[in-house]
N, C-alpha and C positions, 0 to 999 in steps of 0.2 A: 877119555882123560876121566883120571879120577881125583875128584874133590876130596881131599882130604881132614877140610875146614870141619865137616861136621863129625869128623872121628875124634874120641877121646887120645890121650898119648898112653894112658894105660890101655888102654885098646888094641889100637896099633899095635905095641912092642907087646903084648901078648902073642897076637896073632903072626906077625912075624917073625918071632921066635919059636913056636910052634910049626913053623912050616920052613926053619933055615935048612939048606941043602945039605949041612954035615950033622948026621943025626947026633953026635955027640956033644952039639951045644944046642938042641933042640929040649924045650921044656919037656918035664914027666909028667906022669900025672898028677903026681903030687906037688909038686910046685907049680902047675897048673891051678889047680885048685885054692894053694896060699897066694894066687897074685893078687895083686890090691884091686884091680878090675873086679873080679868076681868077691869080693871083701865090700867093692862100692854101692851106694842105693840102687836099688833095683824100682824101677818105673809100674806106678799102677797101671790097671788094664783100661782104666781113664784116659791116662797119659800118653798112652800107646794107642790108644782107639784117634785120641786127638791129632798127637802126630803122622800120623797116618793119614787124616783126613787132610791137615796140611800138605801133605806130600803130592796128595794125591790131585787137589787143586791145582797146587804150582805145575804137574804134569802136564794137566786141563788148559792151564793158561798156556805154556809152551808151544802145546799142540796147536791151539787154536791160534795164536799169534802167527806160526809157522805156515799155516793154510791161508792168512791172509797177505802172504808175502806175495804179490805177482810176479816180483824179478824172474824169479826160476822155480820153478818144479821139478825138480828131474823124473818122479815118477807119470805125470802129466805127458810130458817130451816123451818119454820111449814109448808110453801106451798111445800117444800117437802116429807111432812111424809104423805099424802093421801092412804086412802085404798079402792080399784076399784072393785066393785065387777063383775066378769063376767056374760054377758048375758046367761041365759040359765042355769047358773051353779051357784048357789048360796051358795054354800057351799066351792067353791075354792076362794082364794083369791090374788089378785096382791097388793105388797106393795112393795111402791116405797120408801125405805127406807137408810138411806145412810149407807155402812158398817163397824160400827164402830164393836171394840171390846168388851167384857163385861168381865170385869177382875172380878176374883172371889174373894167375901168376906170371909175375914179370921179373924175368933174370936178372934185371938191371937193380931192381931195389935191392939194397943190402939185408939181410935177415941175420939174427945171432943164430938160430938153429931152425934146418928144416930138412922135412923127410916126404919119401915120395911114395904113395900106393894105390893104389888099383883098385880100391873099397871107394864105394860110393860116399859122399859127403855126410850121408847123413847115419851111417852105421859108422865111421869115423868121430862124428860128435857123437853118438849114444855110448860108443867106448870110451872115449873123453870124461864122459859124462859117470858111467858104470866107475872109473877107475876115482873119480873125487870123491863120489857119494859116502865112503865109507871112514874118511878122511875129514881133518879138521882143515874144510878147504872151504874156501867163500867162491862161487861161482855165478857169475851172469852172462848168461845168453841172447847173443842181437839176435832180436824179431826177424830183423830183416836181411841178414848173411849168416855163414856159416862162419861165425865167431864167435868166441868165448872170454870173457875176463876172469882173471884167476888171479884171486889174493891167499896167501898162506905164511902161515908164521914161520921163521927160520928160527934157528937154534939160538940167538943172540936176542930172542924175543923182539924182532924187525919185523914189519910187513915185507914181502918177496911180493911185485906184482906184476905180472904179464900178462902178455895177451896171447891163445892160439888163435890160428886163423887158417881156415879151412879153402885153398886156392886150386882153379882148375887150369890145366895146361890146356892151352886152346889151338890144336894144331891143326896146320892147312887153312885158316881161317886169315882171313886179313887185317893188319893190326890195326885198322882205324872203325874197326865194326865197333868199338865202344870195351867199355870197361868193363861192365854186368852180362852176365849171361842167364837166362830163365832159368831155375833147374829142371824144370820138365820141357824146356823150348830144344828139338834136335835139328834146329835147322843147320847152327854151326859146329854141333856134336856128332855129329853123323859120321865124315870120316875119322873123326876121333875114336868112334865107336867100333868101325869097322875094322880099323888098324889095327887092334889090339894091345895100343900101347895107350889105351886110356890112363891117365893118373891122375892123383889127387894128391 
């Protein structure tokens, strides 16, 4: 998002006219030199240094406040999901995965939108984070479940608020076994994994 509040009207007019798509409407060199912005006041070296220092302090302040935000740091989350192969034993994997619960999918609960995937919950959550990261979207990850709350601005400057939840389809298991499954618990997931129809 470009903040035009710090840009003068003369400068904005000059630059936008210099880069117009239609070359016949662009400024010539002489028109650029005669533009009011070129004839305006010029900042001294001291004023430029002072302005740059002020901007640097503002950037550092913003970076510090982002580091203090404990609700969600996408870099920490992405780094926390790493698969490492043990040397000499490639069939065994160590997963450094947050201990989240996977909520069981219930087809009787009405949902606005739903998709099915064979990817692991951490991969799906990571894909969501990577999608949201470059956009102007507020994302909060639940620490106990594979669930994210999202707030994003709409065209009318209202806030659109919704939740993305990654659920586990529990096949060949008793319905009364509970609502949650440990993400690293194979007790009830064994049949699902071997059936080849595991979906999240």
